[in-house]
mmCIF file of the C-alpha atoms, coordinates in Angstrom:
data_MODEL
# 
_entry.id   MODEL 
# 
loop_
_atom_site.group_PDB 
_atom_site.id 
_atom_site.type_symbol 
_atom_site.label_atom_id 
_atom_site.label_alt_id 
_atom_site.label_comp_id 
_atom_site.label_asym_id 
_atom_site.label_entity_id 
_atom_site.label_seq_id 
_atom_site.pdbx_PDB_ins_code 
_atom_site.Cartn_x 
_atom_site.Cartn_y 
_atom_site.Cartn_z 
_atom_site.occupancy 
_atom_site.B_iso_or_equiv 
_atom_site.pdbx_formal_charge 
_atom_site.auth_seq_id 
_atom_site.auth_comp_id 
_atom_site.auth_asym_id 
_atom_site.auth_atom_id 
_atom_site.pdbx_PDB_model_num 
ATOM 1   C CA . UNK A 1 1   ? 59.348 -21.052 -12.402 1.00 0.00 ? 1   UNK A CA 1 
ATOM 2   C CA . UNK A 1 2   ? 58.520 -23.907 -9.868  1.00 0.00 ? 2   UNK A CA 1 
ATOM 3   C CA . UNK A 1 3   ? 56.182 -23.946 -7.140  1.00 0.00 ? 3   UNK A CA 1 
ATOM 4   C CA . UNK A 1 4   ? 56.108 -26.143 -4.159  1.00 0.00 ? 4   UNK A CA 1 
ATOM 5   C CA . UNK A 1 5   ? 53.173 -28.236 -3.329  1.00 0.00 ? 5   UNK A CA 1 
ATOM 6   C CA . UNK A 1 6   ? 51.976 -28.951 0.179   1.00 0.00 ? 6   UNK A CA 1 
ATOM 7   C CA . UNK A 1 7   ? 50.155 -32.118 0.955   1.00 0.00 ? 7   UNK A CA 1 
ATOM 8   C CA . UNK A 1 8   ? 46.868 -31.872 2.019   1.00 0.00 ? 8   UNK A CA 1 
ATOM 9   C CA . UNK A 1 9   ? 44.836 -33.922 4.410   1.00 0.00 ? 9   UNK A CA 1 
ATOM 10  C CA . UNK A 1 10  ? 42.453 -36.577 2.825   1.00 0.00 ? 10  UNK A CA 1 
ATOM 11  C CA . UNK A 1 11  ? 39.488 -34.888 0.973   1.00 0.00 ? 11  UNK A CA 1 
ATOM 12  C CA . UNK A 1 12  ? 40.902 -31.463 1.559   1.00 0.00 ? 12  UNK A CA 1 
ATOM 13  C CA . UNK A 1 13  ? 42.210 -28.945 -1.161  1.00 0.00 ? 13  UNK A CA 1 
ATOM 14  C CA . UNK A 1 14  ? 45.672 -28.993 -2.427  1.00 0.00 ? 14  UNK A CA 1 
ATOM 15  C CA . UNK A 1 15  ? 47.337 -25.923 -1.821  1.00 0.00 ? 15  UNK A CA 1 
ATOM 16  C CA . UNK A 1 16  ? 50.832 -24.675 -3.713  1.00 0.00 ? 16  UNK A CA 1 
ATOM 17  C CA . UNK A 1 17  ? 53.333 -22.167 -2.594  1.00 0.00 ? 17  UNK A CA 1 
ATOM 18  C CA . UNK A 1 18  ? 53.358 -19.083 -5.000  1.00 0.00 ? 18  UNK A CA 1 
ATOM 19  C CA . UNK A 1 19  ? 56.183 -18.509 -7.256  1.00 0.00 ? 19  UNK A CA 1 
ATOM 20  C CA . UNK A 1 20  ? 59.158 -16.470 -5.403  1.00 0.00 ? 20  UNK A CA 1 
ATOM 21  C CA . UNK A 1 21  ? 59.011 -14.135 -8.550  1.00 0.00 ? 21  UNK A CA 1 
ATOM 22  C CA . UNK A 1 22  ? 55.092 -13.028 -7.889  1.00 0.00 ? 22  UNK A CA 1 
ATOM 23  C CA . UNK A 1 23  ? 56.010 -12.853 -4.124  1.00 0.00 ? 23  UNK A CA 1 
ATOM 24  C CA . UNK A 1 24  ? 58.969 -10.335 -5.156  1.00 0.00 ? 24  UNK A CA 1 
ATOM 25  C CA . UNK A 1 25  ? 56.712 -8.415  -7.566  1.00 0.00 ? 25  UNK A CA 1 
ATOM 26  C CA . UNK A 1 26  ? 53.855 -7.962  -4.999  1.00 0.00 ? 26  UNK A CA 1 
ATOM 27  C CA . UNK A 1 27  ? 56.421 -7.038  -2.361  1.00 0.00 ? 27  UNK A CA 1 
ATOM 28  C CA . UNK A 1 28  ? 57.942 -4.432  -4.719  1.00 0.00 ? 28  UNK A CA 1 
ATOM 29  C CA . UNK A 1 29  ? 54.514 -3.165  -5.520  1.00 0.00 ? 29  UNK A CA 1 
ATOM 30  C CA . UNK A 1 30  ? 53.367 -3.038  -1.898  1.00 0.00 ? 30  UNK A CA 1 
ATOM 31  C CA . UNK A 1 31  ? 56.723 -0.920  -1.383  1.00 0.00 ? 31  UNK A CA 1 
ATOM 32  C CA . UNK A 1 32  ? 56.404 1.304   -4.323  1.00 0.00 ? 32  UNK A CA 1 
ATOM 33  C CA . UNK A 1 33  ? 52.693 1.839   -3.233  1.00 0.00 ? 33  UNK A CA 1 
ATOM 34  C CA . UNK A 1 34  ? 53.435 3.411   -0.030  1.00 0.00 ? 34  UNK A CA 1 
ATOM 35  C CA . UNK A 1 35  ? 55.768 5.835   -1.645  1.00 0.00 ? 35  UNK A CA 1 
ATOM 36  C CA . UNK A 1 36  ? 53.157 6.966   -3.921  1.00 0.00 ? 36  UNK A CA 1 
ATOM 37  C CA . UNK A 1 37  ? 50.707 7.412   -1.200  1.00 0.00 ? 37  UNK A CA 1 
ATOM 38  C CA . UNK A 1 38  ? 53.365 9.711   0.472   1.00 0.00 ? 38  UNK A CA 1 
ATOM 39  C CA . UNK A 1 39  ? 53.402 11.813  -2.600  1.00 0.00 ? 39  UNK A CA 1 
ATOM 40  C CA . UNK A 1 40  ? 49.634 11.742  -3.252  1.00 0.00 ? 40  UNK A CA 1 
ATOM 41  C CA . UNK A 1 41  ? 49.234 12.803  0.351   1.00 0.00 ? 41  UNK A CA 1 
ATOM 42  C CA . UNK A 1 42  ? 51.699 15.608  0.163   1.00 0.00 ? 42  UNK A CA 1 
ATOM 43  C CA . UNK A 1 43  ? 49.994 16.858  -3.235  1.00 0.00 ? 43  UNK A CA 1 
ATOM 44  C CA . UNK A 1 44  ? 46.805 17.129  -1.470  1.00 0.00 ? 44  UNK A CA 1 
ATOM 45  C CA . UNK A 1 45  ? 48.026 18.687  1.895   1.00 0.00 ? 45  UNK A CA 1 
ATOM 46  C CA . UNK A 1 46  ? 49.835 21.435  -0.199  1.00 0.00 ? 46  UNK A CA 1 
ATOM 47  C CA . UNK A 1 47  ? 47.006 21.842  -2.701  1.00 0.00 ? 47  UNK A CA 1 
ATOM 48  C CA . UNK A 1 48  ? 46.014 25.540  -2.810  1.00 0.00 ? 48  UNK A CA 1 
ATOM 49  C CA . UNK A 1 49  ? 48.644 26.672  -0.354  1.00 0.00 ? 49  UNK A CA 1 
ATOM 50  C CA . UNK A 1 50  ? 51.206 28.468  -2.894  1.00 0.00 ? 50  UNK A CA 1 
ATOM 51  C CA . UNK A 1 51  ? 51.354 32.127  -2.123  1.00 0.00 ? 51  UNK A CA 1 
ATOM 52  C CA . UNK A 1 52  ? 51.949 32.949  -5.797  1.00 0.00 ? 52  UNK A CA 1 
ATOM 53  C CA . UNK A 1 53  ? 50.748 31.391  -9.278  1.00 0.00 ? 53  UNK A CA 1 
ATOM 54  C CA . UNK A 1 54  ? 50.501 29.388  -11.419 1.00 0.00 ? 54  UNK A CA 1 
ATOM 55  C CA . UNK A 1 55  ? 47.744 27.346  -10.119 1.00 0.00 ? 55  UNK A CA 1 
ATOM 56  C CA . UNK A 1 56  ? 46.547 23.847  -10.655 1.00 0.00 ? 56  UNK A CA 1 
ATOM 57  C CA . UNK A 1 57  ? 44.247 25.682  -13.162 1.00 0.00 ? 57  UNK A CA 1 
ATOM 58  C CA . UNK A 1 58  ? 46.777 25.948  -15.746 1.00 0.00 ? 58  UNK A CA 1 
ATOM 59  C CA . UNK A 1 59  ? 46.761 21.919  -16.516 1.00 0.00 ? 59  UNK A CA 1 
ATOM 60  C CA . UNK A 1 60  ? 45.134 20.443  -19.430 1.00 0.00 ? 60  UNK A CA 1 
ATOM 61  C CA . UNK A 1 61  ? 43.652 17.163  -19.092 1.00 0.00 ? 61  UNK A CA 1 
ATOM 62  C CA . UNK A 1 62  ? 45.748 14.615  -20.627 1.00 0.00 ? 62  UNK A CA 1 
ATOM 63  C CA . UNK A 1 63  ? 42.691 12.302  -21.901 1.00 0.00 ? 63  UNK A CA 1 
ATOM 64  C CA . UNK A 1 64  ? 44.548 10.944  -25.204 1.00 0.00 ? 64  UNK A CA 1 
ATOM 65  C CA . UNK A 1 65  ? 47.647 9.751   -23.317 1.00 0.00 ? 65  UNK A CA 1 
ATOM 66  C CA . UNK A 1 66  ? 45.538 8.366   -20.443 1.00 0.00 ? 66  UNK A CA 1 
ATOM 67  C CA . UNK A 1 67  ? 43.391 6.175   -22.746 1.00 0.00 ? 67  UNK A CA 1 
ATOM 68  C CA . UNK A 1 68  ? 46.821 5.114   -24.636 1.00 0.00 ? 68  UNK A CA 1 
ATOM 69  C CA . UNK A 1 69  ? 48.295 3.862   -20.888 1.00 0.00 ? 69  UNK A CA 1 
ATOM 70  C CA . UNK A 1 70  ? 45.303 2.207   -19.714 1.00 0.00 ? 70  UNK A CA 1 
ATOM 71  C CA . UNK A 1 71  ? 44.860 0.301   -23.252 1.00 0.00 ? 71  UNK A CA 1 
ATOM 72  C CA . UNK A 1 72  ? 48.412 -0.917  -22.573 1.00 0.00 ? 72  UNK A CA 1 
ATOM 73  C CA . UNK A 1 73  ? 46.851 -3.185  -19.675 1.00 0.00 ? 73  UNK A CA 1 
ATOM 74  C CA . UNK A 1 74  ? 44.557 -4.723  -22.159 1.00 0.00 ? 74  UNK A CA 1 
ATOM 75  C CA . UNK A 1 75  ? 47.518 -5.231  -24.659 1.00 0.00 ? 75  UNK A CA 1 
ATOM 76  C CA . UNK A 1 76  ? 50.011 -6.615  -22.429 1.00 0.00 ? 76  UNK A CA 1 
ATOM 77  C CA . UNK A 1 77  ? 47.077 -9.045  -20.798 1.00 0.00 ? 77  UNK A CA 1 
ATOM 78  C CA . UNK A 1 78  ? 46.637 -10.230 -24.691 1.00 0.00 ? 78  UNK A CA 1 
ATOM 79  C CA . UNK A 1 79  ? 50.409 -10.487 -25.035 1.00 0.00 ? 79  UNK A CA 1 
ATOM 80  C CA . UNK A 1 80  ? 50.928 -13.023 -21.789 1.00 0.00 ? 80  UNK A CA 1 
ATOM 81  C CA . UNK A 1 81  ? 47.709 -14.880 -22.986 1.00 0.00 ? 81  UNK A CA 1 
ATOM 82  C CA . UNK A 1 82  ? 48.990 -15.454 -26.200 1.00 0.00 ? 82  UNK A CA 1 
ATOM 83  C CA . UNK A 1 83  ? 52.299 -16.511 -25.100 1.00 0.00 ? 83  UNK A CA 1 
ATOM 84  C CA . UNK A 1 84  ? 50.538 -18.798 -22.674 1.00 0.00 ? 84  UNK A CA 1 
ATOM 85  C CA . UNK A 1 85  ? 48.992 -20.562 -25.758 1.00 0.00 ? 85  UNK A CA 1 
ATOM 86  C CA . UNK A 1 86  ? 52.156 -20.604 -27.564 1.00 0.00 ? 86  UNK A CA 1 
ATOM 87  C CA . UNK A 1 87  ? 51.336 -17.806 -30.180 1.00 0.00 ? 87  UNK A CA 1 
ATOM 88  C CA . UNK A 1 88  ? 54.614 -16.300 -30.189 1.00 0.00 ? 88  UNK A CA 1 
ATOM 89  C CA . UNK A 1 89  ? 53.726 -14.011 -33.131 1.00 0.00 ? 89  UNK A CA 1 
ATOM 90  C CA . UNK A 1 90  ? 50.951 -12.583 -31.609 1.00 0.00 ? 90  UNK A CA 1 
ATOM 91  C CA . UNK A 1 91  ? 52.566 -11.947 -28.135 1.00 0.00 ? 91  UNK A CA 1 
ATOM 92  C CA . UNK A 1 92  ? 55.279 -10.168 -29.940 1.00 0.00 ? 92  UNK A CA 1 
ATOM 93  C CA . UNK A 1 93  ? 52.682 -7.627  -31.771 1.00 0.00 ? 93  UNK A CA 1 
ATOM 94  C CA . UNK A 1 94  ? 50.686 -7.401  -28.531 1.00 0.00 ? 94  UNK A CA 1 
ATOM 95  C CA . UNK A 1 95  ? 53.827 -6.579  -26.683 1.00 0.00 ? 95  UNK A CA 1 
ATOM 96  C CA . UNK A 1 96  ? 55.238 -4.235  -29.053 1.00 0.00 ? 96  UNK A CA 1 
ATOM 97  C CA . UNK A 1 97  ? 51.793 -2.487  -29.113 1.00 0.00 ? 97  UNK A CA 1 
ATOM 98  C CA . UNK A 1 98  ? 52.024 -2.249  -25.427 1.00 0.00 ? 98  UNK A CA 1 
ATOM 99  C CA . UNK A 1 99  ? 55.484 -0.663  -25.488 1.00 0.00 ? 99  UNK A CA 1 
ATOM 100 C CA . UNK A 1 100 ? 54.128 1.888   -28.283 1.00 0.00 ? 100 UNK A CA 1 
ATOM 101 C CA . UNK A 1 101 ? 51.395 2.863   -26.020 1.00 0.00 ? 101 UNK A CA 1 
ATOM 102 C CA . UNK A 1 102 ? 53.806 3.209   -23.185 1.00 0.00 ? 102 UNK A CA 1 
ATOM 103 C CA . UNK A 1 103 ? 55.962 5.489   -25.038 1.00 0.00 ? 103 UNK A CA 1 
ATOM 104 C CA . UNK A 1 104 ? 53.021 7.714   -26.396 1.00 0.00 ? 104 UNK A CA 1 
ATOM 105 C CA . UNK A 1 105 ? 52.072 8.437   -23.036 1.00 0.00 ? 105 UNK A CA 1 
ATOM 106 C CA . UNK A 1 106 ? 55.675 9.257   -21.684 1.00 0.00 ? 106 UNK A CA 1 
ATOM 107 C CA . UNK A 1 107 ? 56.125 11.211  -24.950 1.00 0.00 ? 107 UNK A CA 1 
ATOM 108 C CA . UNK A 1 108 ? 52.636 13.193  -24.011 1.00 0.00 ? 108 UNK A CA 1 
ATOM 109 C CA . UNK A 1 109 ? 53.888 13.738  -20.338 1.00 0.00 ? 109 UNK A CA 1 
ATOM 110 C CA . UNK A 1 110 ? 57.196 15.328  -21.551 1.00 0.00 ? 110 UNK A CA 1 
ATOM 111 C CA . UNK A 1 111 ? 55.122 17.291  -24.238 1.00 0.00 ? 111 UNK A CA 1 
ATOM 112 C CA . UNK A 1 112 ? 52.767 18.445  -21.329 1.00 0.00 ? 112 UNK A CA 1 
ATOM 113 C CA . UNK A 1 113 ? 55.799 19.529  -19.015 1.00 0.00 ? 113 UNK A CA 1 
ATOM 114 C CA . UNK A 1 114 ? 57.409 21.517  -21.851 1.00 0.00 ? 114 UNK A CA 1 
ATOM 115 C CA . UNK A 1 115 ? 54.249 23.560  -22.354 1.00 0.00 ? 115 UNK A CA 1 
ATOM 116 C CA . UNK A 1 116 ? 54.267 24.158  -18.466 1.00 0.00 ? 116 UNK A CA 1 
ATOM 117 C CA . UNK A 1 117 ? 57.376 25.372  -18.577 1.00 0.00 ? 117 UNK A CA 1 
ATOM 118 C CA . UNK A 1 118 ? 57.717 27.373  -21.668 1.00 0.00 ? 118 UNK A CA 1 
ATOM 119 C CA . UNK A 1 119 ? 54.253 28.755  -21.802 1.00 0.00 ? 119 UNK A CA 1 
ATOM 120 C CA . UNK A 1 120 ? 53.160 28.784  -18.065 1.00 0.00 ? 120 UNK A CA 1 
ATOM 121 C CA . UNK A 1 121 ? 56.290 29.390  -16.428 1.00 0.00 ? 121 UNK A CA 1 
ATOM 122 C CA . UNK A 1 122 ? 56.150 26.392  -14.095 1.00 0.00 ? 122 UNK A CA 1 
ATOM 123 C CA . UNK A 1 123 ? 59.223 24.949  -12.593 1.00 0.00 ? 123 UNK A CA 1 
ATOM 124 C CA . UNK A 1 124 ? 59.562 22.575  -9.886  1.00 0.00 ? 124 UNK A CA 1 
ATOM 125 C CA . UNK A 1 125 ? 60.956 25.283  -7.664  1.00 0.00 ? 125 UNK A CA 1 
ATOM 126 C CA . UNK A 1 126 ? 58.240 27.958  -8.791  1.00 0.00 ? 126 UNK A CA 1 
ATOM 127 C CA . UNK A 1 127 ? 55.796 27.370  -5.961  1.00 0.00 ? 127 UNK A CA 1 
ATOM 128 C CA . UNK A 1 128 ? 54.450 24.577  -3.899  1.00 0.00 ? 128 UNK A CA 1 
ATOM 129 C CA . UNK A 1 129 ? 52.289 23.497  -6.674  1.00 0.00 ? 129 UNK A CA 1 
ATOM 130 C CA . UNK A 1 130 ? 55.174 23.198  -8.892  1.00 0.00 ? 130 UNK A CA 1 
ATOM 131 C CA . UNK A 1 131 ? 57.189 21.181  -6.502  1.00 0.00 ? 131 UNK A CA 1 
ATOM 132 C CA . UNK A 1 132 ? 54.299 18.748  -5.612  1.00 0.00 ? 132 UNK A CA 1 
ATOM 133 C CA . UNK A 1 133 ? 53.111 18.482  -9.190  1.00 0.00 ? 133 UNK A CA 1 
ATOM 134 C CA . UNK A 1 134 ? 56.594 17.690  -10.906 1.00 0.00 ? 134 UNK A CA 1 
ATOM 135 C CA . UNK A 1 135 ? 57.271 15.265  -8.001  1.00 0.00 ? 135 UNK A CA 1 
ATOM 136 C CA . UNK A 1 136 ? 54.294 13.263  -8.026  1.00 0.00 ? 136 UNK A CA 1 
ATOM 137 C CA . UNK A 1 137 ? 53.745 13.141  -11.803 1.00 0.00 ? 137 UNK A CA 1 
ATOM 138 C CA . UNK A 1 138 ? 57.536 12.622  -12.415 1.00 0.00 ? 138 UNK A CA 1 
ATOM 139 C CA . UNK A 1 139 ? 57.624 9.565   -9.937  1.00 0.00 ? 139 UNK A CA 1 
ATOM 140 C CA . UNK A 1 140 ? 54.915 8.081   -12.230 1.00 0.00 ? 140 UNK A CA 1 
ATOM 141 C CA . UNK A 1 141 ? 56.724 8.861   -15.225 1.00 0.00 ? 141 UNK A CA 1 
ATOM 142 C CA . UNK A 1 142 ? 60.139 7.435   -13.729 1.00 0.00 ? 142 UNK A CA 1 
ATOM 143 C CA . UNK A 1 143 ? 58.173 4.256   -12.987 1.00 0.00 ? 143 UNK A CA 1 
ATOM 144 C CA . UNK A 1 144 ? 56.715 4.382   -16.728 1.00 0.00 ? 144 UNK A CA 1 
ATOM 145 C CA . UNK A 1 145 ? 60.561 4.884   -18.065 1.00 0.00 ? 145 UNK A CA 1 
ATOM 146 C CA . UNK A 1 146 ? 61.493 1.781   -15.782 1.00 0.00 ? 146 UNK A CA 1 
ATOM 147 C CA . UNK A 1 147 ? 58.605 -0.192  -17.347 1.00 0.00 ? 147 UNK A CA 1 
ATOM 148 C CA . UNK A 1 148 ? 59.422 0.857   -20.894 1.00 0.00 ? 148 UNK A CA 1 
ATOM 149 C CA . UNK A 1 149 ? 63.203 -0.294  -20.580 1.00 0.00 ? 149 UNK A CA 1 
ATOM 150 C CA . UNK A 1 150 ? 62.046 -3.791  -19.280 1.00 0.00 ? 150 UNK A CA 1 
ATOM 151 C CA . UNK A 1 151 ? 59.229 -4.075  -21.879 1.00 0.00 ? 151 UNK A CA 1 
ATOM 152 C CA . UNK A 1 152 ? 61.737 -3.233  -24.584 1.00 0.00 ? 152 UNK A CA 1 
ATOM 153 C CA . UNK A 1 153 ? 64.108 -5.544  -23.461 1.00 0.00 ? 153 UNK A CA 1 
ATOM 154 C CA . UNK A 1 154 ? 61.542 -8.305  -23.735 1.00 0.00 ? 154 UNK A CA 1 
ATOM 155 C CA . UNK A 1 155 ? 60.478 -6.844  -27.344 1.00 0.00 ? 155 UNK A CA 1 
ATOM 156 C CA . UNK A 1 156 ? 64.016 -7.313  -28.546 1.00 0.00 ? 156 UNK A CA 1 
ATOM 157 C CA . UNK A 1 157 ? 64.265 -11.020 -27.289 1.00 0.00 ? 157 UNK A CA 1 
ATOM 158 C CA . UNK A 1 158 ? 60.735 -11.612 -28.541 1.00 0.00 ? 158 UNK A CA 1 
ATOM 159 C CA . UNK A 1 159 ? 61.996 -10.328 -32.216 1.00 0.00 ? 159 UNK A CA 1 
ATOM 160 C CA . UNK A 1 160 ? 64.773 -12.591 -32.028 1.00 0.00 ? 160 UNK A CA 1 
ATOM 161 C CA . UNK A 1 161 ? 62.366 -15.464 -31.374 1.00 0.00 ? 161 UNK A CA 1 
ATOM 162 C CA . UNK A 1 162 ? 63.938 -16.170 -27.979 1.00 0.00 ? 162 UNK A CA 1 
ATOM 163 C CA . UNK A 1 163 ? 60.749 -16.030 -25.938 1.00 0.00 ? 163 UNK A CA 1 
ATOM 164 C CA . UNK A 1 164 ? 58.640 -18.891 -25.656 1.00 0.00 ? 164 UNK A CA 1 
ATOM 165 C CA . UNK A 1 165 ? 55.893 -20.678 -24.085 1.00 0.00 ? 165 UNK A CA 1 
ATOM 166 C CA . UNK A 1 166 ? 57.959 -21.418 -21.095 1.00 0.00 ? 166 UNK A CA 1 
ATOM 167 C CA . UNK A 1 167 ? 59.059 -17.866 -20.517 1.00 0.00 ? 167 UNK A CA 1 
ATOM 168 C CA . UNK A 1 168 ? 55.094 -16.906 -19.678 1.00 0.00 ? 168 UNK A CA 1 
ATOM 169 C CA . UNK A 1 169 ? 55.587 -17.028 -15.950 1.00 0.00 ? 169 UNK A CA 1 
ATOM 170 C CA . UNK A 1 170 ? 58.330 -14.512 -15.829 1.00 0.00 ? 170 UNK A CA 1 
ATOM 171 C CA . UNK A 1 171 ? 56.716 -12.146 -18.533 1.00 0.00 ? 171 UNK A CA 1 
ATOM 172 C CA . UNK A 1 172 ? 53.504 -12.565 -16.456 1.00 0.00 ? 172 UNK A CA 1 
ATOM 173 C CA . UNK A 1 173 ? 55.590 -11.118 -13.366 1.00 0.00 ? 173 UNK A CA 1 
ATOM 174 C CA . UNK A 1 174 ? 56.615 -8.266  -15.501 1.00 0.00 ? 174 UNK A CA 1 
ATOM 175 C CA . UNK A 1 175 ? 52.995 -7.545  -16.644 1.00 0.00 ? 175 UNK A CA 1 
ATOM 176 C CA . UNK A 1 176 ? 51.954 -7.166  -12.948 1.00 0.00 ? 176 UNK A CA 1 
ATOM 177 C CA . UNK A 1 177 ? 54.424 -4.273  -12.764 1.00 0.00 ? 177 UNK A CA 1 
ATOM 178 C CA . UNK A 1 178 ? 52.977 -2.700  -15.749 1.00 0.00 ? 178 UNK A CA 1 
ATOM 179 C CA . UNK A 1 179 ? 49.557 -3.235  -14.609 1.00 0.00 ? 179 UNK A CA 1 
ATOM 180 C CA . UNK A 1 180 ? 50.624 -1.332  -11.209 1.00 0.00 ? 180 UNK A CA 1 
ATOM 181 C CA . UNK A 1 181 ? 52.051 1.476   -13.311 1.00 0.00 ? 181 UNK A CA 1 
ATOM 182 C CA . UNK A 1 182 ? 48.554 1.981   -14.989 1.00 0.00 ? 182 UNK A CA 1 
ATOM 183 C CA . UNK A 1 183 ? 46.598 1.667   -11.795 1.00 0.00 ? 183 UNK A CA 1 
ATOM 184 C CA . UNK A 1 184 ? 48.738 4.126   -10.108 1.00 0.00 ? 184 UNK A CA 1 
ATOM 185 C CA . UNK A 1 185 ? 47.873 6.602   -13.070 1.00 0.00 ? 185 UNK A CA 1 
ATOM 186 C CA . UNK A 1 186 ? 44.491 6.406   -12.492 1.00 0.00 ? 186 UNK A CA 1 
ATOM 187 C CA . UNK A 1 187 ? 45.141 7.349   -8.768  1.00 0.00 ? 187 UNK A CA 1 
ATOM 188 C CA . UNK A 1 188 ? 47.414 10.296  -10.048 1.00 0.00 ? 188 UNK A CA 1 
ATOM 189 C CA . UNK A 1 189 ? 45.087 11.624  -12.855 1.00 0.00 ? 189 UNK A CA 1 
ATOM 190 C CA . UNK A 1 190 ? 42.143 11.568  -10.445 1.00 0.00 ? 190 UNK A CA 1 
ATOM 191 C CA . UNK A 1 191 ? 44.065 13.573  -7.695  1.00 0.00 ? 191 UNK A CA 1 
ATOM 192 C CA . UNK A 1 192 ? 45.881 15.983  -9.850  1.00 0.00 ? 192 UNK A CA 1 
ATOM 193 C CA . UNK A 1 193 ? 43.332 16.657  -12.902 1.00 0.00 ? 193 UNK A CA 1 
ATOM 194 C CA . UNK A 1 194 ? 40.166 15.822  -11.067 1.00 0.00 ? 194 UNK A CA 1 
ATOM 195 C CA . UNK A 1 195 ? 40.135 16.471  -7.414  1.00 0.00 ? 195 UNK A CA 1 
ATOM 196 C CA . UNK A 1 196 ? 42.979 19.289  -7.725  1.00 0.00 ? 196 UNK A CA 1 
ATOM 197 C CA . UNK A 1 197 ? 41.507 21.325  -10.195 1.00 0.00 ? 197 UNK A CA 1 
# 
């Protein structure tokens, strides 16, 4: 992706316009952040207002899958750095590891939901807690799923040898989305499993 250079006065600093891809991704992240803020505020507002159980006390803190998801930010950063240096094999390995860590997180979320539904009897329409919990955590899971689809697509191209050093910029833009998903999980984790218990 090209950027447009803007001439600077004599002795001044040179400024370049940011890439349209990054601007677009930051705009998407800003819009998605606003949606998450609404869901977090709703969760906190209705916390403790359910007339019947179950309550947030039934939740088990998902430490392992949280470590996996947060670690995936390190692996995707390593993947982009490797691609910028032209190390295609290292890129593919780190990118695939990112995908695996994200998939473990999503699988752990599905397992947690299965337990809550089968054992605890918590459905989305059970009470206010069920509605806000599944809405907030489900919104995040949806974003992880979208990210995994994108990561998987790039992984296929990487395994076919089609991702090269010149593709570092768009790959880096995609990594910004994944970092966003990880940062949002820190907020969701804090609200649901720390403050909300």
